[in-house]
C-alpha positions as CSV (number, residue, x, y, z in Angstrom):
1,M,-59.3,16.3,-16.3
2,A,-59.0,12.6,-15.5
3,R,-59.3,11.6,-19.1
4,H,-56.7,14.2,-20.0
5,E,-54.3,12.8,-17.4
6,R,-54.9,9.2,-18.6
7,G,-54.2,10.4,-22.2
8,A,-51.0,12.1,-21.1
9,A,-49.9,9.0,-19.2
10,A,-50.7,6.8,-22.2
11,E,-48.7,9.1,-24.4
12,A,-45.7,9.0,-22.0
13,L,-45.9,5.2,-21.8
14,G,-46.0,5.0,-25.6
15,E,-42.8,7.2,-25.8
16,L,-41.1,5.0,-23.3
17,E,-42.0,1.8,-25.1
18,S,-40.8,3.4,-28.4
19,A,-37.5,4.4,-26.7
20,A,-37.2,0.9,-25.3
21,D,-37.8,-0.6,-28.7
22,R,-35.1,1.6,-30.3
23,L,-32.7,0.7,-27.5
24,S,-33.4,-3.0,-28.1
25,D,-32.8,-2.6,-31.8
26,W,-29.6,-0.8,-31.2
27,L,-28.3,-3.4,-28.7
28,Q,-29.1,-6.2,-31.1
29,A,-27.3,-4.4,-33.9
30,N,-24.3,-3.6,-31.8
31,I,-24.2,-6.6,-29.4
32,R,-20.5,-7.4,-30.2
33,A,-19.3,-3.8,-29.4
34,V,-21.5,-3.8,-26.2
35,A,-20.1,-7.2,-25.0
36,I,-16.5,-6.0,-25.6
37,A,-17.2,-2.8,-23.7
38,I,-18.7,-4.7,-20.7
39,A,-15.7,-7.1,-20.7
40,V,-13.3,-4.1,-20.8
41,L,-15.1,-2.5,-17.8
42,L,-15.0,-5.8,-15.9
43,I,-11.3,-6.4,-16.6
44,A,-10.5,-2.8,-15.7
45,S,-12.3,-3.1,-12.4
46,G,-10.5,-6.3,-11.7
47,V,-7.1,-4.8,-12.6
48,A,-7.9,-1.8,-10.4
49,A,-8.7,-4.0,-7.4
50,W,-5.6,-6.1,-8.1
51,I,-3.5,-2.9,-8.2
52,V,-4.9,-1.7,-4.9
53,N,-4.3,-5.1,-3.3
54,A,-0.8,-5.3,-4.7
55,R,0.1,-1.8,-3.5
56,Q,-1.2,-2.6,0.0
57,G,0.8,-5.8,0.0
58,A,3.9,-4.0,-1.2
59,E,3.6,-1.4,1.5
60,Q,3.2,-4.1,4.2
61,D,6.3,-5.9,3.0
62,A,8.2,-2.7,2.9
63,S,7.1,-1.6,6.3
64,A,8.1,-5.0,7.8
65,A,11.5,-4.8,6.2
66,L,12.0,-1.3,7.4
67,A,10.9,-2.2,11.0
68,R,13.3,-5.2,11.1
69,T,16.2,-3.1,9.9
70,R,15.4,-0.3,12.3
71,D,15.2,-2.8,15.2
72,D,18.5,-4.4,14.2
73,Y,20.2,-1.0,14.1
74,L,18.9,0.0,17.5
75,S,20.2,-3.4,18.9
76,A,23.6,-3.0,17.3
77,M,23.9,0.5,18.8
78,G,23.1,-1.0,22.3
79,A,19.5,0.2,22.7
80,A,17.3,-1.7,25.1
81,P,14.5,-3.8,23.6
82,G,11.5,-1.6,22.7
83,A,13.6,1.6,22.7
84,I,13.0,4.1,19.9
85,E,15.9,6.5,20.6
86,V,19.4,5.6,19.3
87,P,22.0,5.7,22.1
88,E,25.5,7.1,21.4
89,L,28.3,4.6,21.8
90,A,31.3,5.7,23.7
91,N,33.5,4.1,21.0
92,R,33.1,6.5,18.1
93,E,34.9,4.3,15.6
94,A,32.6,1.4,16.4
95,A,29.5,3.7,16.1
96,S,30.8,4.9,12.7
97,Q,31.2,1.3,11.5
98,I,27.7,0.4,12.6
99,R,26.3,3.5,10.9
100,R,28.1,2.6,7.6
101,E,26.8,-1.0,7.8
102,Y,23.2,0.1,8.4
103,E,23.4,2.9,5.8
104,R,24.0,0.0,3.4
105,R,21.2,-2.1,4.9
106,F,18.7,0.7,4.8
107,G,19.8,1.3,1.2
108,E,18.9,-2.3,0.4
109,V,15.4,-1.8,1.8
110,A,15.0,1.4,-0.1
111,D,16.1,-0.2,-3.4
112,E,14.1,-3.3,-3.0
113,H,10.9,-1.4,-2.0
114,A,11.4,1.7,-4.2
115,G,8.2,3.7,-4.7
116,T,6.6,2.7,-1.4
117,V,6.2,4.9,1.7
118,A,8.4,2.6,3.8
119,G,11.0,2.4,1.0
120,T,11.2,6.2,1.0
121,L,11.5,6.3,4.8
122,A,14.4,3.8,4.5
123,Q,16.1,6.2,2.2
124,L,15.6,9.0,4.6
125,E,17.2,6.8,7.4
126,R,20.1,6.1,5.1
127,A,20.6,9.8,4.4
128,R,20.4,10.6,8.2
129,L,23.1,8.0,8.9
130,A,25.3,9.5,6.2
131,T,24.9,12.9,7.7
132,E,25.8,11.7,11.2
133,D,28.9,10.1,9.7
134,G,29.9,13.4,8.2
135,Q,29.0,12.5,4.6
136,E,27.2,15.7,3.7
137,E,27.3,15.5,-0.1
138,E,26.3,11.8,0.0
139,A,23.4,12.6,2.3
140,T,22.1,15.3,-0.1
141,A,22.5,12.9,-3.1
142,L,20.5,10.2,-1.2
143,L,17.7,12.7,-0.5
144,E,17.6,13.6,-4.2
145,T,17.2,9.9,-4.9
146,A,14.5,9.5,-2.3
147,L,12.6,12.4,-3.9
148,G,12.7,10.7,-7.3
149,Q,11.3,7.5,-5.8
150,A,8.8,9.0,-3.3
151,P,5.2,8.3,-3.9
152,A,2.6,11.1,-3.9
153,G,1.4,12.1,-0.5
154,A,2.7,13.4,2.8
155,V,6.0,11.4,2.6
156,R,6.9,13.4,-0.5
157,G,6.6,16.7,1.5
158,M,8.8,15.2,4.2
159,V,11.5,14.3,1.7
160,L,11.3,17.8,0.2
161,Q,11.8,19.4,3.6
162,R,14.7,17.2,4.5
163,L,16.4,18.0,1.3
164,A,15.7,21.7,1.8
165,Q,17.4,21.5,5.2
166,R,20.5,19.9,3.7
167,L,20.6,22.6,1.1
168,E,20.4,25.2,3.9
169,V,23.4,23.7,5.6
170,A,25.3,24.0,2.3
171,G,24.3,27.6,2.0
172,R,22.3,26.9,-1.2
173,W,19.5,29.3,-0.1
174,E,17.6,29.7,-3.4
175,E,17.4,25.9,-3.9
176,A,16.4,25.4,-0.3
177,A,13.6,27.9,-0.7
178,Q,12.3,26.2,-3.8
179,R,12.3,22.8,-2.1
180,H,10.4,24.2,0.9
181,Q,7.9,25.8,-1.5
182,D,7.5,22.4,-3.2
183,A,6.8,20.8,0.1
184,A,4.2,23.5,0.9
185,A,2.5,22.6,-2.4
186,V,1.9,19.0,-1.3
187,A,-1.7,19.0,-0.3
188,A,-1.5,16.0,2.0
189,Y,1.6,17.3,3.9
190,P,0.5,18.4,7.4
191,L,3.3,20.9,7.8
192,R,2.6,22.9,4.7
193,G,2.4,26.1,6.6
194,W,5.8,25.6,8.2
195,A,7.2,24.7,4.9
196,L,6.0,28.0,3.4
197,A,7.5,29.9,6.4
198,D,10.8,28.1,5.8
199,A,10.6,29.0,2.2
200,A,10.2,32.7,3.0
201,R,13.1,32.6,5.5
202,C,15.3,31.0,2.9
203,R,14.3,33.6,0.3
204,A,15.3,36.3,2.7
205,S,18.7,34.6,3.3
206,A,19.1,34.3,-0.5
207,G,18.9,38.1,-0.7
208,D,15.4,38.3,-2.2
209,P,13.5,40.5,0.1
210,A,10.5,41.0,-2.3
211,G,10.2,37.2,-2.8
212,A,10.5,36.5,0.9
213,L,7.8,39.1,1.7
214,A,5.5,37.8,-0.9
215,L,5.7,34.3,0.7
216,Y,5.2,35.7,4.2
217,E,2.1,37.5,2.9
218,R,0.8,34.4,1.3
219,L,1.5,32.6,4.6
220,E,-0.7,35.1,6.4
221,R,-3.5,34.6,3.9
222,E,-3.4,30.8,3.8
223,F,-2.4,30.0,7.3
224,P,-3.6,32.9,9.5
225,K,-3.5,30.8,12.7
226,L,0.1,29.8,12.3
227,K,2.2,31.3,15.1
228,L,5.7,32.2,13.9
229,P,8.8,32.5,16.1
230,D,9.6,36.0,17.3
231,D,12.6,36.3,15.0
232,Q,10.5,35.6,11.9
233,S,7.8,38.0,13.0
234,A,10.5,40.6,13.3
235,E,11.9,39.6,9.9
236,I,8.5,40.4,8.3
237,L,8.6,43.9,9.6
238,E,12.2,44.4,8.4
239,L,11.3,43.0,4.9
240,R,8.3,45.4,4.6
241,A,10.6,48.3,5.4
242,V,13.2,47.2,2.9
243,V,10.7,46.6,0.1
244,S,8.9,49.9,0.7
245,E,12.1,51.8,0.6
246,G,13.2,50.0,-2.6
């Protein structure tokens, strides 16, 4: 038995040595191609690390610019140092002028840092100021721009829902429903369940009871613990009655 095991081991060792010899011969014959491949891998690794560092640096720069602009806006509106809420000035014309000025400044941050999370948030601030100043169509257009520049991730879901809300105000229910659905499809967005519920509500408002019910039933499957408001719970019952009758 021992002799058999030694024989098997020797045979295995011989196969490994043979394989090593073949590998050595192949490397020698293809040394240039191997060297190029290794160089490409090293360069790719270095580029990847550089990209990660560059992105981190870009996000930090964008965040700093956004924070400065936000602090300046709060100060211009008369907020106390360290405040996070925007006070309402008694002089409405002065408040409107400040909003217009900072809509421009937030826009500069958004343009300079397009493609970053903070740049996208600056565009959202710009759209919010436009809304507060009564520029409804401009606010919607700014949100469309923000969507085009938003990086992948949770901030994209936020932009989609903000845009959907503006479309709701304009009575564009089908478009609003689709934007809410798009937000629900962003895996990193923490409010996916609520986005889906909003999509269902907008489908119902658009006159699509079957589509709305399908979304509500999907919501029940995917987010069974989500507690809907009473009016939406009642809407589900109404939709089931309408769809069953149809």
